[in-house]
DOVEXSE-305705 format. One record per residue: z, y, x of N, C-alpha, C, O in turn. Coordinates in pm, 1 decimal. Atoms other than C-alpha are relative to their C-alpha. Layout:
<rs>
     n.c3     n.c2     n.c1    ca.c3    ca.c2    ca.c1     c.c3     c.c2     c.c1     o.c3     o.c2     o.c1
        Z        Y        X        Z        Y        X        Z        Y        X        Z        Y        X
...
</rs>
This chain:
<rs>
     n.c3     n.c2     n.c1    ca.c3    ca.c2    ca.c1     c.c3     c.c2     c.c1     o.c3     o.c2     o.c1
      4.0   -145.3      3.1  10332.5   9544.5   9275.0   -140.5     45.6     37.8   -198.0     -2.2    135.7
    132.1    -53.9    -26.2  10006.3   9734.9   9262.2      1.5     92.8    119.3     98.3    165.2    142.5
     11.9    -91.8   -112.7   9887.5   9916.7   9569.6    -88.8    115.8    -43.2   -211.4    106.3    -38.2
     72.3   -115.7     53.0   9788.6  10256.7   9431.1     -7.9    112.7    102.2    -27.6    228.1     64.0
    -12.2   -106.8    -98.4   9807.7  10446.3   9759.5   -129.2     29.5     75.1   -124.6     85.9    184.4
    125.2    -26.1    -68.6   9437.8  10465.1   9847.0    -20.1    147.8     30.9    -86.3    181.1    129.2
     18.6   -142.8    -22.7   9454.6  10845.2   9819.0    105.2     60.1     92.7     96.8    178.1    126.5
   -104.4    -52.0    -88.5   9762.9  10878.5  10041.9    -50.7     -5.8    143.3    -88.9   -111.7    193.2
     47.3    -10.4   -137.6   9665.4  10997.6  10387.1     99.8    -63.1     96.2    220.7    -50.0     77.1
    -90.8     58.2    -99.9   9807.2  10808.4  10685.9     88.2    104.8     67.4    201.7     75.5    104.9
    -78.2   -107.5    -60.5   9922.3  11142.1  10829.2    120.8     34.8    -86.1    228.7     65.0    -35.1
   -109.3    -28.3     93.1  10132.1  11200.3  10517.8    107.1   -108.3      9.3    226.4    -78.3      9.0
    -95.1    110.2    -15.3  10291.4  10856.0  10550.8     76.3     12.3    131.2    196.4    -14.3    136.2
    -64.7    -19.5   -130.1  10363.7  10927.6  10917.1    103.3    112.3     -8.0    211.4    102.2     50.0
    -92.4   -112.0     18.2  10525.7  11258.5  10818.9    125.7    -45.0    -74.7    236.9     -8.3    -36.6
   -114.1     50.6     76.1  10748.7  11084.8  10563.4     85.9    -89.9     88.1    208.6    -80.0     86.9
    -73.5     89.7    -90.3  10843.6  10818.2  10817.6     84.4     80.0     98.1    201.2     48.1    120.2
    -73.0    -83.4    -95.9  10942.2  11085.7  11070.7    117.1     71.7    -65.9    224.2     83.2     -6.3
   -108.9    -67.5     70.9  11148.9  11272.8  10812.4    114.2    -96.2    -30.2    231.2    -60.8    -15.8
   -102.8     99.6     30.4  11331.7  10955.4  10709.8     78.9    -33.6    125.6    200.8    -49.9    119.6
    -68.6     32.1   -125.0  11411.7  10879.2  11073.3     94.4    111.1     44.1    193.4     84.5    112.2
    -80.3   -114.5    -43.9  11557.0  11229.2  11123.2    121.3     27.5    -88.9    218.1     88.3    -43.2
   -113.1    -28.9     89.1  11787.8  11242.4  10820.2    118.5    -88.5     35.3    103.2   -191.7    100.7
   -120.2     77.4    -35.0  12145.3  11118.1  10846.4      4.5   -132.5    -75.2    -72.3   -155.7   -168.5
     -7.6    137.4     50.8  12248.0  10763.1  10762.9     22.5     -4.3   -151.2    -36.3    -87.2   -220.6
    -26.3     -1.8    143.8  12382.1  10849.9  10417.3   -130.6     16.5    -77.7   -156.4    -57.6   -172.6
    125.3    -25.8     70.5  12044.5  10988.9  10309.3   -101.3   -112.5     22.6   -180.8   -143.1    -66.2
     86.7    115.5    -23.0  11859.1  10699.9  10472.6     35.2   -113.4    -96.1    -53.4   -181.5   -147.7
    -41.5    103.2     95.0  12065.7  10463.5  10258.0    -45.2     33.6   -142.0    -78.8    -56.1   -219.3
     48.3    -41.2    131.9  11971.5  10666.9   9949.6   -149.3    -28.6    -14.0   -194.8    -70.0   -120.6
    142.6     33.9      1.4  11603.3  10626.1  10041.5    -15.5   -150.8    -16.4   -101.4   -196.9    -91.6
      3.1    145.5     12.4  11666.7  10254.1  10082.2     29.8    -43.8   -143.1    -31.4   -138.3   -192.9
    -31.2     32.2    140.0  11820.5  10245.5   9733.2   -121.9     22.1    -89.8   -147.3    -55.6   -181.9
    122.7    -25.3     77.1  11501.3  10399.2   9594.3    -96.6   -116.5     18.5   -156.6   -164.0    -78.0
     92.7    109.2    -27.9  11297.1  10127.6   9764.7     46.9   -130.8    -64.2    -34.0   -205.5   -119.3
    -54.8    121.6     60.1  11528.5   9847.8   9647.5    -17.2      3.7   -151.4    -47.2    -98.1   -213.8
     14.4    -15.9    145.0  11516.1   9985.0   9292.5   -140.1    -41.7    -46.0   -157.5    -92.9   -156.6
    138.9     32.5     33.6  11137.6   9933.3   9299.2    -43.2   -136.0     56.0   -162.1   -167.7     57.7
     28.1    133.6    -52.8  11163.9   9582.9   9454.0   -101.8      0.7    113.9   -189.2    -85.7    120.4
     89.3     -8.4   -115.1  10984.5   9689.3   9771.9     38.1   -106.2    103.1    154.6   -144.4    115.0
    -26.7     98.1   -105.1  10950.4   9439.0  10053.1     64.4     72.1    118.3      8.1    166.5    173.8
    -77.6    -62.4   -106.7  11211.5   9526.9  10315.2     28.7   -105.3    105.9     75.5   -214.8     74.9
    -29.5     89.1   -111.8  11241.2   9366.5  10658.2    120.4     55.9     73.6    125.7    174.6    105.8
   -122.3    -43.8    -67.4  11580.5   9379.1  10825.3     28.4    -93.2    117.1     15.0   -215.2    106.9
    -48.6     77.4   -114.0  11697.1   9269.5  11168.3    114.8     76.4     63.6    161.3    176.0      8.2
   -115.4    -65.4    -61.5  11973.7   9365.3  11409.8    -29.5    143.1     45.4     63.2    219.6     72.1
     36.4   -136.3    -40.4  11780.5   9681.5  11504.6     -7.8     96.7   -117.1     -4.9    218.2    -97.8
      6.7    -89.1    114.7  11756.2   9814.4  11152.4    -81.0    -58.0   -113.9   -106.8   -178.3   -119.9
     77.2     36.6    118.4  11558.2   9808.6  10829.4   -138.9     59.4     15.0   -155.0    174.9     54.4
    138.4    -44.7    -15.2  11181.4   9831.8  10827.6    -74.8    -18.7   -131.2    -57.5   -118.7   -200.8
     80.8      3.1    120.4  10942.4   9908.3  10543.9   -138.9     47.8     38.5   -153.8    149.9    105.7
    137.2    -42.3    -24.4  10565.9   9925.5  10564.9    -39.2     95.3   -112.7    -69.9     51.9   -223.7
     27.8   -100.5    102.8  10500.0  10249.9  10378.4   -141.6    -10.8    -55.2   -167.0     29.0   -168.8
    139.0      8.2     46.1  10127.7  10177.7  10356.1    -17.1   -100.2   -114.4   -119.3    -97.5   -182.9
      6.9     95.4    110.6  10201.6   9894.0  10109.1     68.0     51.4   -126.8     64.0    -15.8   -229.9
    -71.8    -52.3    116.3  10402.8  10113.9   9871.5    -95.5     73.9    -92.6   -196.7    128.9    -49.2
     82.7    -71.5     97.4  10258.6  10259.6   9554.0     16.4    151.0     17.9    112.6    199.8     77.4
     -2.2   -146.0     -5.8  10180.9  10626.2   9524.4    124.8     56.0    -68.5    183.0    153.4    -20.8
   -118.2    -46.9     73.2  10464.8  10668.7   9272.3    127.3    -13.9     84.1    212.4     75.0     83.2
   -119.1     21.0    -83.1  10723.8  10523.2   9511.4      0.2     99.7    115.5    103.8    158.1    147.3
     10.7    -97.7   -109.2  10597.7  10740.0   9798.5     36.9    138.4    -50.5    108.1    212.5     17.3
    -31.9   -131.2     57.3  10619.0  11044.7   9573.1    149.2     13.9    -29.7    206.2    120.9     -8.4
   -143.6     -5.4     28.1  10975.4  10958.1   9466.8     80.2     18.6    129.1    175.3     96.7    132.7
    -67.2    -15.6   -129.6  11084.3  10920.8   9830.7    -21.3    141.1     52.4     72.0    203.7    102.7
     30.4   -135.4    -47.6  10911.0  11247.2   9919.0     78.8    104.7    -78.2    126.9    201.8    -19.8
    -79.2    -93.4     81.5  11082.9  11427.0   9628.5    145.8      0.4     45.4    208.7    106.0     51.0
   -138.3      6.9    -47.4  11420.4  11303.6   9753.4     15.3     72.9    133.5    112.4    145.4    154.8
     -4.1    -68.0   -130.6  11344.2  11424.7  10106.2     -8.4    151.5    -19.2     62.5    226.6     47.8
      9.7   -143.8     28.4  11239.9  11764.9   9967.4    130.0     53.3    -58.7    171.0    165.1    -27.8
   -129.6    -38.2     56.7  11564.4  11776.7   9767.5    102.7     19.7    111.6    178.1    117.0    110.6
    -91.6    -11.7   -113.7  11761.3  11715.9  10088.6    -26.7    130.1     75.7     66.7    202.4    110.4
     36.4   -122.8    -71.7  11571.0  11998.1  10261.5     44.7    124.1    -76.4     97.4    218.2    -17.1
    -41.2   -114.7     82.5  11636.0  12237.3   9971.2    150.9     20.1      4.9    198.6    133.0     17.1
   -145.4     -9.7     -5.1  12007.4  12157.6   9971.7     47.3     51.8    135.3    139.4    133.2    142.9
    -37.1    -44.6   -134.3  12028.3  12206.5  10347.2    -28.8    148.9     17.9     51.8    221.4     76.1
     33.6   -142.4     -8.6  11851.3  12543.0  10323.8     97.5     84.7    -80.9    135.3    193.8    -38.2
    -97.9    -73.0     81.2  12087.5  12651.2  10045.5    133.2     11.1     73.3    195.8    117.1     73.0
   -126.0     -3.3    -74.8  12389.5  12557.9  10255.5     -6.2     98.7    115.6     90.2    170.6    141.5
     16.1    -95.0   -111.1  12255.3  12755.1  10550.8      9.6    143.0    -52.6     75.1    227.9      7.9
     -3.9   -134.2     59.4  12203.2  13058.4  10326.3    142.2     37.2    -41.8    187.7    148.6    -15.8
   -137.3    -26.8     44.3  12552.8  13028.9  10175.4     93.3     23.1    118.1    181.2    109.1    111.7
    -82.8    -19.4   -119.7  12710.7  12995.8  10520.5    -27.7    136.7     63.0     64.2    203.1    111.0
     35.3   -131.9    -51.9  12522.1  13305.7  10634.9     66.3    109.0    -84.9    123.9    204.1    -32.0
    -62.5    -97.3     89.7  12641.7  13496.3  10328.0    150.3      5.8     23.1    208.4    114.0     30.4
   -144.5      6.2    -21.1  12998.2  13381.3  10383.6     37.9     73.6    127.7    133.9    150.6    129.1
    -27.8    -65.8   -127.4  12989.6  13497.6  10744.8    -17.3    151.2    -12.0     62.6    227.8     41.9
     22.7   -143.9     19.4  12846.2  13834.9  10643.3    113.9     62.7    -80.8    160.3    171.9    -47.9
   -111.4    -51.5     79.6  13115.7  13882.0  10379.5    127.5      6.7     83.2    202.8    103.7     74.3
   -118.2     -1.1    -86.3  13385.4  13787.9  10629.0     -8.5    116.0     98.7     90.1    185.9    122.1
     17.2   -110.8    -94.0  13243.3  14034.3  10878.3     20.2    134.9    -69.0     75.2    227.8     -9.8
     -9.7   -126.6     71.6  13228.8  14306.0  10612.8    141.1     31.4    -47.5    183.9    146.7    -42.6
   -126.9    -25.2     66.0  13568.8  14262.1  10453.8    123.8    -35.8     80.8    231.7     15.8     51.6
   -119.3     47.3    -67.1  13800.9  14094.9  10699.6     10.9     41.5    145.9    113.3     16.4    209.3
     -7.8    -51.4   -135.7  13718.0  14249.6  11034.4     42.8    145.9     -9.8     -9.9    221.9    -91.1
    -47.6   -137.9      4.3  13904.1  14571.5  11103.8   -115.7     95.3     23.4   -184.7     91.1    125.2
    108.4    -98.0     -5.0  13662.6  14848.8  11035.1     53.4    123.2    -72.6     98.8    114.1   -186.6
    -59.7   -119.5     60.3  13770.2  15204.2  10967.7    -68.3     39.3   -129.8     -8.1    107.3   -212.9
     70.5    -34.3    123.0  13505.3  15235.9  10695.5    -12.8   -117.4    -95.3    -97.4   -114.8   -184.7
     20.4    118.6     82.1  13553.9  14897.2  10535.1     24.2     26.6   -148.9    -33.6    -41.5   -233.6
    -21.5    -30.3    141.1  13683.2  15051.1  10212.7   -121.8     66.4    -62.3   -135.9     67.4   -184.6
    119.3    -66.3     49.3  13354.8  15238.5  10182.8   -125.2    -84.7     16.2   -236.0    -35.3     -4.5
    114.8     86.9    -23.3  13130.5  14940.1  10259.0    -49.4    -61.2   -129.9     29.1    -94.6   -218.6
     63.4     67.1    112.7  12886.6  14797.9  10006.7    -85.3   -111.6     58.3   -169.3    -87.2    145.0
     79.7    113.0    -47.1  12742.7  14452.0  10065.2   -102.5    -31.3   -107.4    -68.3    -47.3   -224.6
    108.2     29.1     91.8  12406.8  14383.1   9906.4    -71.9   -124.8     47.9   -105.9   -136.1    165.7
     70.5    122.7    -34.7  12241.2  14041.9   9898.2   -124.8    -10.4    -84.6   -118.7     -2.1   -207.3
    126.7     15.4     69.4  11877.0  13998.1   9809.7    -23.5   -147.9    -21.7    -39.8   -221.8     75.4
      9.9    142.1     32.8  11841.2  13662.2   9631.0   -128.1    -62.3     54.3   -128.5   -181.5     85.0
    126.9     53.4    -47.7  11479.9  13620.6   9745.9     -2.0    -28.6    148.9    -91.4    -98.4    196.6
     -4.9     24.6   -144.5  11578.7  13619.5  10113.6    138.6    -48.2     36.2    228.1    -54.1    -48.1
   -132.6     44.0    -43.7  11866.4  13492.9  10319.4     67.1    110.4     80.8    141.4     82.9    175.0
    -56.7   -112.5    -74.4  11964.1  13839.6  10437.7     95.8     79.4    -86.9     74.0     95.6   -207.0
    -95.8    -87.9     67.5  12258.8  14054.8  10343.6      5.4    129.9     78.6     -9.2    130.9    200.8
     -6.3   -129.7    -65.0  12291.3  14421.9  10416.7    133.8     65.0    -31.1    184.8     53.0   -142.5
   -125.5    -70.0     20.6  12607.9  14626.1  10464.0    -28.1    149.5     13.0    -84.3    195.3    112.6
     20.4   -143.6      0.0  12598.8  14992.9  10376.4    136.4     68.0      0.5    229.7     21.1    -64.8
   -122.9    -77.2      3.8  12869.7  15246.2  10445.1    -29.5    134.0    -62.2   -137.6    190.3    -44.9
     17.4   -129.9     67.6  12919.1  15559.5  10243.8     31.0    111.9     93.9     22.2    228.6     55.9
</rs>
């Protein structure tokens, strides 16, 4: 395997390593699948699985980084949807004398919802 990572900064590799360590086990296994797919050298012992990121090609690092970004995007979407759900529940299911006159507006560009009463 060619080592094409001369342009990858060590700080960036450290950032990826920290992100991988913080994600849950399921997602760590998905990252491992990416590495196995590319026949990366993987060291395993009773403490875990170790990979020297500095030996990986730029393409593999980018694929792992894209997966991590995908996880972050999905998590942010879930947080937004949960916020919306809570706002809708508060607007429609909590006893409120003006609930029949309430209008809920959600701005897609932000994670905020507004409730207006007539």
